[in-house]
C-alpha atoms as a printed R data frame, in Angstrom:
    type eleno elety resid chain resno       x       y       z
1   ATOM     1    CA   MET     A     1 -84.868   4.020 -44.159
2   ATOM     2    CA   TYR     A     2 -81.329   3.665 -43.078
3   ATOM     3    CA   LEU     A     3 -79.399   0.450 -42.565
4   ATOM     4    CA   VAL     A     4 -76.752   0.546 -39.890
5   ATOM     5    CA   VAL     A     5 -73.963  -2.018 -40.338
6   ATOM     6    CA   ALA     A     6 -71.766  -2.633 -37.284
7   ATOM     7    CA   ASP     A     7 -68.024  -2.901 -37.803
8   ATOM     8    CA   ARG     A     8 -67.006  -6.344 -36.717
9   ATOM     9    CA   ALA     A     9 -63.285  -5.506 -36.612
10  ATOM    10    CA   THR     A    10 -62.205  -5.005 -33.013
11  ATOM    11    CA   PRO     A    11 -59.875  -2.016 -32.500
12  ATOM    12    CA   ALA     A    12 -56.347  -2.761 -31.221
13  ATOM    13    CA   SER     A    13 -56.924  -0.748 -28.041
14  ATOM    14    CA   ALA     A    14 -59.979  -2.838 -27.276
15  ATOM    15    CA   ARG     A    15 -58.052  -6.075 -27.828
16  ATOM    16    CA   SER     A    16 -55.278  -4.828 -25.488
17  ATOM    17    CA   ALA     A    17 -57.805  -3.911 -22.810
18  ATOM    18    CA   SER     A    18 -59.474  -7.277 -23.180
19  ATOM    19    CA   ALA     A    19 -56.169  -9.139 -22.728
20  ATOM    20    CA   SER     A    20 -55.379  -7.058 -19.652
21  ATOM    21    CA   ASP     A    21 -58.774  -7.830 -18.174
22  ATOM    22    CA   LYS     A    22 -58.212 -11.532 -18.749
23  ATOM    23    CA   ARG     A    23 -54.861 -11.425 -16.959
24  ATOM    24    CA   GLN     A    24 -56.431  -9.616 -14.020
25  ATOM    25    CA   ARG     A    25 -59.342 -12.075 -13.903
26  ATOM    26    CA   ALA     A    26 -57.086 -15.131 -14.248
27  ATOM    27    CA   PRO     A    27 -56.563 -15.571 -10.515
28  ATOM    28    CA   LEU     A    28 -60.284 -15.400  -9.992
29  ATOM    29    CA   HIS     A    29 -60.866 -18.153 -12.562
30  ATOM    30    CA   ARG     A    30 -58.208 -20.366 -10.965
31  ATOM    31    CA   CYS     A    31 -59.718 -19.754  -7.529
32  ATOM    32    CA   GLY     A    32 -63.331 -20.437  -8.511
33  ATOM    33    CA   GLY     A    33 -65.520 -22.920  -6.736
34  ATOM    34    CA   ARG     A    34 -64.419 -21.914  -3.241
35  ATOM    35    CA   GLY     A    35 -65.921 -19.944  -0.443
36  ATOM    36    CA   TYR     A    36 -65.680 -16.142  -0.463
37  ATOM    37    CA   LYS     A    37 -62.768 -15.872   2.007
38  ATOM    38    CA   GLU     A    38 -60.828 -18.686   0.398
39  ATOM    39    CA   THR     A    39 -61.412 -17.188  -3.027
40  ATOM    40    CA   MET     A    40 -60.161 -13.743  -1.938
41  ATOM    41    CA   ARG     A    41 -57.102 -15.294  -0.278
42  ATOM    42    CA   CYS     A    42 -56.364 -17.270  -3.423
43  ATOM    43    CA   VAL     A    43 -56.715 -14.153  -5.579
44  ATOM    44    CA   ARG     A    44 -54.352 -12.127  -3.372
45  ATOM    45    CA   LEU     A    45 -51.742 -14.869  -3.429
46  ATOM    46    CA   GLY     A    46 -52.064 -15.177  -7.175
47  ATOM    47    CA   ARG     A    47 -51.268 -11.477  -7.566
48  ATOM    48    CA   VAL     A    48 -48.538 -11.210  -4.877
49  ATOM    49    CA   LEU     A    49 -46.519 -14.336  -5.647
50  ATOM    50    CA   PRO     A    50 -45.306 -13.113  -9.079
51  ATOM    51    CA   LEU     A    51 -44.060  -9.894  -7.442
52  ATOM    52    CA   LEU     A    52 -42.202 -11.857  -4.766
53  ATOM    53    CA   ALA     A    53 -40.620 -14.078  -7.401
54  ATOM    54    CA   ALA     A    54 -39.381 -11.033  -9.310
55  ATOM    55    CA   ALA     A    55 -37.888  -9.510  -6.147
56  ATOM    56    CA   VAL     A    56 -36.079 -12.737  -5.284
57  ATOM    57    CA   ALA     A    57 -34.700 -12.994  -8.817
58  ATOM    58    CA   SER     A    58 -33.340  -9.437  -8.702
59  ATOM    59    CA   GLY     A    59 -31.731 -10.109  -5.307
60  ATOM    60    CA   VAL     A    60 -30.012 -13.229  -6.622
61  ATOM    61    CA   ALA     A    61 -28.719 -11.275  -9.612
62  ATOM    62    CA   ALA     A    62 -27.360  -8.546  -7.301
63  ATOM    63    CA   ARG     A    63 -25.555 -11.113  -5.156
64  ATOM    64    CA   ALA     A    64 -24.089 -12.704  -8.271
65  ATOM    65    CA   THR     A    65 -22.385  -9.394  -9.137
66  ATOM    66    CA   PRO     A    66 -18.965  -9.450  -7.434
67  ATOM    67    CA   ALA     A    67 -18.023  -6.639  -5.047
68  ATOM    68    CA   ALA     A    68 -15.080  -4.423  -5.851
69  ATOM    69    CA   VAL     A    69 -11.532  -5.238  -4.789
70  ATOM    70    CA   GLN     A    70 -10.158  -2.437  -2.603
71  ATOM    71    CA   LEU     A    71  -6.654  -1.154  -1.843
72  ATOM    72    CA   SER     A    72  -6.772   0.851   1.383
73  ATOM    73    CA   VAL     A    73  -4.037   3.111   2.763
74  ATOM    74    CA   SER     A    74  -3.545   3.546   6.505
75  ATOM    75    CA   SER     A    75  -2.790   6.685   8.528
76  ATOM    76    CA   ALA     A    76  -0.062   7.541  11.031
77  ATOM    77    CA   THR     A    77   0.726  10.237  13.603
78  ATOM    78    CA   VAL     A    78   4.237  11.476  14.370
79  ATOM    79    CA   ALA     A    79   5.298  13.218  17.580
80  ATOM    80    CA   GLN     A    80   6.735  16.249  15.790
81  ATOM    81    CA   ALA     A    81   7.439  17.522  12.307
82  ATOM    82    CA   GLY     A    82  10.392  15.749  10.764
83  ATOM    83    CA   ASP     A    83   9.694  12.370  12.379
84  ATOM    84    CA   SER     A    84   8.955   9.221  10.360
85  ATOM    85    CA   GLY     A    85   5.623   7.416  10.316
86  ATOM    86    CA   ARG     A    86   4.693   4.064   8.768
87  ATOM    87    CA   ILE     A    87   2.007   4.125   6.060
88  ATOM    88    CA   CYS     A    88   0.708   0.749   4.825
89  ATOM    89    CA   VAL     A    89  -1.447  -0.385   1.892
90  ATOM    90    CA   ALA     A    90  -3.813  -3.308   2.530
91  ATOM    91    CA   LEU     A    91  -5.863  -5.529   0.213
92  ATOM    92    CA   SER     A    92  -9.535  -6.399   0.598
93  ATOM    93    CA   THR     A    93 -10.533  -8.987  -2.038
94  ATOM    94    CA   ASN     A    94 -14.266  -9.173  -1.240
95  ATOM    95    CA   GLY     A    95 -14.250 -12.766  -2.483
96  ATOM    96    CA   GLU     A    96 -12.283 -12.134  -5.683
97  ATOM    97    CA   GLU     A    97  -9.189 -14.160  -6.559
98  ATOM    98    CA   VAL     A    98  -6.281 -11.690  -6.522
99  ATOM    99    CA   ALA     A    99  -2.730 -12.808  -7.331
100 ATOM   100    CA   GLY     A   100  -1.106  -9.414  -7.943
101 ATOM   101    CA   THR     A   101  -1.778  -5.722  -7.417
102 ATOM   102    CA   GLU     A   102  -0.525  -2.354  -8.578
103 ATOM   103    CA   ASN     A   103  -1.200   1.196  -7.475
104 ATOM   104    CA   ARG     A   104   0.273   4.642  -7.084
105 ATOM   105    CA   LEU     A   105   0.559   6.634  -3.892
106 ATOM   106    CA   VAL     A   106   0.192  10.405  -4.285
107 ATOM   107    CA   TRP     A   107   0.812  12.814  -1.414
108 ATOM   108    CA   ASP     A   108   0.997  16.518  -0.641
109 ATOM   109    CA   GLY     A   109   4.653  17.388  -1.084
110 ATOM   110    CA   SER     A   110   4.383  20.487   1.094
111 ATOM   111    CA   CYS     A   111   3.862  18.444   4.258
112 ATOM   112    CA   ALA     A   112   5.206  14.921   3.621
113 ATOM   113    CA   THR     A   113   8.250  13.281   2.066
114 ATOM   114    CA   LEU     A   114   9.028   9.723   0.972
115 ATOM   115    CA   PRO     A   115  12.825   9.353   1.155
116 ATOM   116    CA   PRO     A   116  14.362   7.944  -2.046
117 ATOM   117    CA   PRO     A   117  16.271   4.910  -0.644
118 ATOM   118    CA   LYS     A   118  14.699   1.592  -1.654
119 ATOM   119    CA   SER     A   119  14.543   0.615   1.998
120 ATOM   120    CA   SER     A   120  11.842   3.262   2.538
121 ATOM   121    CA   CYS     A   121   9.200   0.806   1.254
122 ATOM   122    CA   TYR     A   122   9.095  -2.929   1.933
123 ATOM   123    CA   PRO     A   123   6.668  -5.876   1.617
124 ATOM   124    CA   ALA     A   124   4.543  -6.693   4.643
125 ATOM   125    CA   GLY     A   125   2.023  -9.343   5.581
126 ATOM   126    CA   SER     A   126   2.094 -13.046   4.768
127 ATOM   127    CA   HIS     A   127   1.506 -13.000   0.993
128 ATOM   128    CA   GLY     A   128   5.137 -13.824   0.115
129 ATOM   129    CA   LYS     A   129   5.109 -11.708  -3.074
130 ATOM   130    CA   GLN     A   130   7.791  -9.257  -4.152
131 ATOM   131    CA   LEU     A   131   7.363  -5.493  -3.956
132 ATOM   132    CA   ASN     A   132   8.715  -3.437  -6.839
133 ATOM   133    CA   TRP     A   133   8.413   0.305  -6.461
134 ATOM   134    CA   ASP     A   134   9.907   3.486  -7.870
135 ATOM   135    CA   PHE     A   135   9.186   7.138  -8.606
136 ATOM   136    CA   PRO     A   136   7.571   7.350 -12.075
137 ATOM   137    CA   PRO     A   137   9.209   9.885 -14.416
138 ATOM   138    CA   ASN     A   138   7.538  13.238 -15.043
139 ATOM   139    CA   THR     A   139   5.544  13.015 -11.808
140 ATOM   140    CA   ASP     A   140   5.801  14.816  -8.492
141 ATOM   141    CA   PHE     A   141   5.191  13.325  -5.054
142 ATOM   142    CA   THR     A   142   4.153  10.000  -6.563
143 ATOM   143    CA   MET     A   143   5.365   6.435  -6.163
144 ATOM   144    CA   LYS     A   144   4.282   3.350  -8.118
145 ATOM   145    CA   ALA     A   145   4.121  -0.068  -6.452
146 ATOM   146    CA   LEU     A   146   3.717  -3.573  -7.922
147 ATOM   147    CA   VAL     A   147   3.051  -6.569  -5.676
148 ATOM   148    CA   LEU     A   148   3.415  -9.793  -7.674
149 ATOM   149    CA   SER     A   149   5.489 -12.905  -8.281
150 ATOM   150    CA   LEU     A   150   6.054 -14.689 -11.592
151 ATOM   151    CA   SER     A   151   6.802 -17.947  -9.803
152 ATOM   152    CA   ASP     A   152   4.053 -17.718  -7.165
153 ATOM   153    CA   VAL     A   153   0.600 -17.151  -8.615
154 ATOM   154    CA   ASP     A   154  -1.327 -18.247  -5.530
155 ATOM   155    CA   PRO     A   155  -4.151 -15.935  -4.469
156 ATOM   156    CA   ILE     A   156  -3.373 -13.244  -1.905
157 ATOM   157    CA   ASP     A   157  -5.409 -13.220   1.288
158 ATOM   158    CA   ASP     A   158  -6.904 -10.064   2.744
159 ATOM   159    CA   GLY     A   159  -4.315  -8.077   4.667
160 ATOM   160    CA   VAL     A   160  -1.361  -5.710   4.427
161 ATOM   161    CA   LEU     A   161   0.625  -5.718   1.171
162 ATOM   162    CA   TYR     A   162   3.455  -3.266   1.858
163 ATOM   163    CA   CYS     A   163   4.475  -0.320   4.022
164 ATOM   164    CA   CYS     A   164   6.485   2.883   3.495
165 ATOM   165    CA   ASN     A   165   8.250   5.107   6.013
166 ATOM   166    CA   PHE     A   166   7.065   8.640   5.254
167 ATOM   167    CA   GLN     A   167   8.523  11.722   6.859
168 ATOM   168    CA   GLY     A   168   5.736  13.884   8.285
169 ATOM   169    CA   GLU     A   169   6.320  17.612   7.917
170 ATOM   170    CA   ALA     A   170   2.892  19.037   8.689
171 ATOM   171    CA   ALA     A   171   2.473  21.698  11.363
172 ATOM   172    CA   ALA     A   172   1.547  20.491  14.833
173 ATOM   173    CA   GLY     A   173  -2.070  19.402  15.011
174 ATOM   174    CA   SER     A   174  -2.527  19.099  11.223
175 ATOM   175    CA   CYS     A   175  -2.427  16.266   8.675
176 ATOM   176    CA   CYS     A   176  -1.084  15.576   5.202
177 ATOM   177    CA   SER     A   177  -3.074  13.432   2.751
178 ATOM   178    CA   ILE     A   178  -1.762  10.269   1.074
179 ATOM   179    CA   THR     A   179  -4.024   8.684  -1.564
180 ATOM   180    CA   VAL     A   180  -4.129   5.412  -3.521
181 ATOM   181    CA   VAL     A   181  -4.693   6.219  -7.205
182 ATOM   182    CA   ALA     A   182  -4.775   4.075 -10.359
183 ATOM   183    CA   PRO     A   183  -5.408   0.840  -8.399
184 ATOM   184    CA   GLY     A   184  -5.305  -2.443 -10.289
185 ATOM   185    CA   ALA     A   185  -5.359  -6.184  -9.654
186 ATOM   186    CA   SER     A   186  -5.160  -9.442 -11.611
187 ATOM   187    CA   ASP     A   187  -6.006 -13.081 -10.947
188 ATOM   188    CA   SER     A   188  -3.710 -16.115 -11.097
189 ATOM   189    CA   LYS     A   189  -4.141 -16.309 -14.889
190 ATOM   190    CA   GLY     A   190  -3.047 -12.708 -15.352
191 ATOM   191    CA   THR     A   191  -6.546 -11.494 -16.202
192 ATOM   192    CA   ALA     A   192  -7.216  -7.961 -15.029
193 ATOM   193    CA   ILE     A   193  -9.966  -7.508 -12.451
194 ATOM   194    CA   LYS     A   194 -12.327  -4.809 -13.657
195 ATOM   195    CA   SER     A   195 -13.535  -3.248 -10.418
196 ATOM   196    CA   VAL     A   196 -10.701  -2.090  -8.115
197 ATOM   197    CA   LEU     A   197 -11.061   0.859  -5.742
198 ATOM   198    CA   GLY     A   198  -8.561   2.967  -3.772
199 ATOM   199    CA   SER     A   199  -8.778   5.060  -0.615
200 ATOM   200    CA   SER     A   200  -7.063   7.936   1.205
201 ATOM   201    CA   GLY     A   201  -5.072   8.110   4.431
202 ATOM   202    CA   SER     A   202  -2.909  10.748   6.097
203 ATOM   203    CA   ILE     A   203   0.214  11.384   8.131
204 ATOM   204    CA   CYS     A   204  -0.418  13.808  10.991
205 ATOM   205    CA   THR     A   205   1.671  15.719  13.508
206 ATOM   206    CA   ALA     A   206   0.475  15.479  17.102
207 ATOM   207    CA   ARG     A   207  -0.104  18.317  19.532
208 ATOM   208    CA   SER     A   208   1.446  18.657  22.970
209 ATOM   209    CA   GLN     A   209  -0.628  17.908  26.082
210 ATOM   210    CA   GLY     A   210  -1.288  21.607  26.507
211 ATOM   211    CA   GLY     A   211  -2.620  21.912  22.973
212 ATOM   212    CA   GLY     A   212   0.465  23.623  21.550
213 ATOM   213    CA   PRO     A   213   2.923  22.211  19.072
214 ATOM   214    CA   ILE     A   214   5.476  19.597  20.018
215 ATOM   215    CA   GLY     A   215   8.943  20.944  19.250
216 ATOM   216    CA   ARG     A   216   9.323  24.184  17.350
217 ATOM   217    CA   VAL     A   217   8.447  24.969  13.744
218 ATOM   218    CA   ASP     A   218   9.664  28.370  12.539
219 ATOM   219    CA   PRO     A   219   7.206  29.942  10.063
220 ATOM   220    CA   GLY     A   220  10.093  31.422   8.112
221 ATOM   221    CA   ARG     A   221  11.868  28.094   7.611
222 ATOM   222    CA   PRO     A   222  10.950  25.270   5.214
223 ATOM   223    CA   LEU     A   223   8.904  22.534   6.813
224 ATOM   224    CA   GLY     A   224  11.472  20.015   5.653
225 ATOM   225    CA   ALA     A   225  14.265  21.750   7.579
226 ATOM   226    CA   SER     A   226  15.606  20.481  10.860
227 ATOM   227    CA   ASN     A   227  13.718  21.560  13.958
228 ATOM   228    CA   ALA     A   228  16.801  21.466  16.205
229 ATOM   229    CA   ASP     A   229  17.447  24.357  18.585
230 ATOM   230    CA   PRO     A   230  19.650  26.970  16.842
231 ATOM   231    CA   LEU     A   231  21.892  27.175  19.911
232 ATOM   232    CA   ALA     A   232  24.772  24.776  19.685
233 ATOM   233    CA   ALA     A   233  24.966  22.132  22.341
234 ATOM   234    CA   ASP     A   234  28.118  23.619  23.864
235 ATOM   235    CA   ALA     A   235  26.565  27.096  23.977
236 ATOM   236    CA   ARG     A   236  23.567  26.113  26.128
237 ATOM   237    CA   VAL     A   237  23.380  27.751  29.566
238 ATOM   238    CA   ALA     A   238  24.000  25.212  32.306
239 ATOM   239    CA   PRO     A   239  22.087  25.469  35.572
240 ATOM   240    CA   GLY     A   240  23.754  27.992  37.833
241 ATOM   241    CA   ALA     A   241  26.033  29.323  35.103
242 ATOM   242    CA   GLY     A   242  26.258  32.937  34.095
243 ATOM   243    CA   ALA     A   243  24.872  34.508  30.942
244 ATOM   244    CA   VAL     A   244  26.559  34.072  27.569
245 ATOM   245    CA   ALA     A   245  28.701  37.102  26.801
246 ATOM   246    CA   PRO     A   246  28.535  38.752  23.355
247 ATOM   247    CA   GLY     A   247  31.913  37.287  22.458
248 ATOM   248    CA   GLY     A   248  30.676  33.768  23.145
249 ATOM   249    CA   ALA     A   249  32.491  33.181  26.486
250 ATOM   250    CA   ALA     A   250  30.374  32.492  29.515
251 ATOM   251    CA   ALA     A   251  30.791  35.034  32.306
252 ATOM   252    CA   PRO     A   252  31.326  33.633  35.808
253 ATOM   253    CA   PRO     A   253  28.341  33.632  38.139
254 ATOM   254    CA   ALA     A   254  28.009  36.423  40.726
255 ATOM   255    CA   GLN     A   255  29.514  35.588  44.109
256 ATOM   256    CA   VAL     A   256  27.939  36.849  47.338
257 ATOM   257    CA   LEU     A   257  30.579  37.963  49.833
258 ATOM   258    CA   GLN     A   258  30.441  37.908  53.579
259 ATOM   259    CA   GLY     A   259  28.792  41.050  54.923
260 ATOM   260    CA   GLY     A   260  26.458  41.525  51.918
261 ATOM   261    CA   GLY     A   261  28.898  42.573  49.187
262 ATOM   262    CA   ALA     A   262  29.143  40.828  45.831
263 ATOM   263    CA   VAL     A   263  31.529  40.348  42.951
264 ATOM   264    CA   ALA     A   264  29.750  41.347  39.730
265 ATOM   265    CA   PRO     A   265  30.363  39.173  36.599
266 ATOM   266    CA   THR     A   266  32.084  40.808  33.659
267 ATOM   267    CA   ALA     A   267  33.085  39.687  30.178
268 ATOM   268    CA   ALA     A   268  36.763  39.888  31.192
269 ATOM   269    CA   PRO     A   269  38.439  36.769  32.537
270 ATOM   270    CA   GLU     A   270  39.174  38.464  35.864
271 ATOM   271    CA   ALA     A   271  36.301  39.521  38.090
272 ATOM   272    CA   ALA     A   272  36.274  43.026  39.629
273 ATOM   273    CA   GLU     A   273  34.831  43.943  42.966
274 ATOM   274    CA   ALA     A   274  31.446  45.602  42.857
275 ATOM   275    CA   PRO     A   275  31.018  49.010  44.476
276 ATOM   276    CA   GLY     A   276  30.494  48.706  48.225
277 ATOM   277    CA   ALA     A   277  32.182  45.323  48.436
278 ATOM   278    CA   VAL     A   278  33.973  44.598  51.680
């Protein structure tokens, strides 16, 4: 004869399953004593409402996280290589309090130039802050700009901070990139704002109406060189004038004589009669 003794200790997995069952049955217990439809509606609401509350809470937390401050650079198009175009940097606070900014502009030196005079860059917009900029040492095709004021710590509104007159040297129909790097911003207390983003712009050279380049860019010459016509102004051929002689003096135009003869132009100062002239 065998005596079977049941183990009264409930396994942990069984206790966990039991607690889960109770949580799932809880809406049913709270909705008891109603008709079938009302009970089912009550149960569904009891299970959906906690999910909705969690979604609302996560949305509120997402909205509480501030958006990034952004420094955006504009683009410009010049009529021909060698012309100047205005490139501006603008601030978008996205609700943050910004009292000062800093950034670097980096560009492709093979197709754009920022002239060194301080007048090449200047403050713009209505912020009233000072612009301090220079070319950082040991860098190429880079400028660093600070927009701030030690006496005016009022927040800056969204808008343009400063502009620079770049010289576009790209081939006709192409563009040269200019990018905001190392952007930064601080509030009126001097505390750095953690999330600041930059952007990229470009300076482009337009095409002519026929699709060809405006002006002339010689492939064998540096893009930064002048695009002026190699002929001097006083050596251009005027309408109705003769051709330019090898020695540089312009030959007189041919003269038609009465009866069909003509005087042919020569390089000599005096014109000779052409054969068959009357």
